[in-house]
N, C-alpha and C positions, 0 to 999 in steps of 0.2 A: 597686192603682188608683191613690194617689198617687205612687207609683215607675211606672207607666205614663204617666199625664200628664209628667212629669220627661224619659221617655225622648219621646215624641212631644215634648215642647216643642222638648229638644236638637237630637233632628233637621230640626224645621223650624228654628231659629237658624242650624243647622249648611247647612241647604237655602240657607238667605235669603243665607248670607253666600256661597256657593260664587258664585248667582247676580251678587252685587252685584261678587265680585271678575271675573269674566268679562265682567261688561257695563262695569267702567271699565278692561280692557286692552284694548277696541274704541274707547276713546274717543277720538275727533279730537282732536289737539295741532296750533295754528299760531300759526310764529312769522315774522313778516317784519320786517327791518332796512329795506331796500329795495328797490324794485321795476326788474325787469329790462328795461329796454328792447326794444322789437322787434325792432330791428334789429342787436343784440347778437349777437357770433360767440361762438358755442357750442358744447359738448362735449357730447353726451349716453351717459353711461353706463347701462345696461341691461341685464340676466343673461336674456334674454327667445330664441324662436328668430327668426330672420330676417324671419320674414312679418310678424311679430307688432313688432320692432325695425323694420321700413320704416311702418307705422300711426302709429308712433310719430316719426319723426321727420318724416314727411311734415306731423303735424298740428304739430309748432315751425315748419317749414317756409310752412308755408300764414298762419302768426299772423307770416311776416315775418321771424321769426329765420336770422340767419347759421348754420348747422348744421354743424360739422366733423368730418371721420370721425376718431372716438377711439375705437370700438370693433374689439375685434380682429376681431370677425368681417368687418369690413369689409375686411380682408385677408387674413383666415384665421380659421379656427373657433379656439376655446379651447382645445379638447382639444390641437391642434396643438404648443400655445404650452405649456399649464401645465395638470398632472393632480392636481388637488385631493386627491384618495386618498391619493395618499403623506403628504401630512400629520395625514391623519382618527387615526392612532392613533401616540403614540407610549409606547413598552414599556421597565421599565427592569428587567433583574433584581437584584433586592438580597438575593441569597439568600447571597452571601461578603461584600456592604459593610454596610459599617455607615453609619446615617441621615445625618451628616453630609457622607458621598460623594455619597451618592444628593441630599442638600439644594444642594450644591456644584456637582452636575451640573446638575439645575436651574437653580440661578442663570447657571451659564454660558450655557446653553440659552439663558434667556429676554434675555440682555443681549446673545445671536447673532441672534436672530432677531428679537425683539420693539423693544430697541433699532434695530436697525439696519433693521427694515421702517418706523419713525420717520421715520430718513433718509433710507432711500429711497425715501417716501413724500413728502418737500418736496421734496426732486429731481426725482420724476416732476411734480410738479405744477408745478412752476418751467418745467421742459419741456415742458410740455402748453401753459404761459402763451406761452414766449418763443419754440419753434420750431413751435409749430401754430396761432400768433395768433389763441388763446384766450379771453376776457375772463371766460368764467365757464363752469363745471365744474355740467350737473344729474347728477344719481343720483338712477336711480329704480326702485323693487319693488313691483311692479304684481300685485296677488294678483285673485282670485276674490271672488265675495260671504260674506258675514257674516267675510271677516277684511281686514286692515290695511294697505294700501297706503301708500308713501311716497312722500316725495322731499326733497331739500337742495339749495340752488345755493351752492357754495362759488365766491366772489368771485376770481379768482388774481390782483387786483392786491394785496388783503389778506390772503390763506390766512384770510377769518374764512368765516362761514357765514351769506347774506343773507337765505334763505329755510327754515325746514323745513315737512316738515308729517307729520302721519299722520292719513291719512283711510279714515275704516270704510267699506269696498266695500259699497253697495249691491247688492237683489238686480237690479233695473234696469240696474244698471251694467254696464261692458263695456270693454275697452281705449281706443274711445275717448274714452266718457265723463269716463273718470278722465283720463285725458292731458287734456282738454280743461279738466277739474277744475284739474290743477296748472298749467294754463296761463295760465288764470284769475286764480289767487292767485299765479304768479312775472309776471306783466307787471301785475297790476291794472288788467285789464281783462273 
């Protein structure tokens, strides 16, 4: 009987812990270093179908932002440019090689891809700023209800993040309400 009570207590503690962790994973986060004026020249990167991108772009334009065409789909589809499935699996046959050889291969791949990616990212952000005349880059990920949508704004003159928010999407939210929520946070209005 006493052991049974310990099992029930352990199960309740475990269930409470899981519930607490899942609630904290959906917690909203907000930091705003500076407000982005409505007349600013912005580029918006969002990975959504074109009809949903149009809703987001129109919402920003209606609020007075000068939206620049920086999405890949403004010119062509993302699949025409890059196939992400090529990078999803990296395999290496270690049956005939020693562990140091595998470690060296991994280290070289890290340097080649990750380090070069960081350098390419800086170069790309400068290109967006200088050649496309963009002041702020807005990154958006919009999710269905019970998930977390997020937004980041990168100031392209300083390369610092001026705004960041995780927004727990509610049941009544849709793409317009989520976008308008972020625009309010970004603009301060």
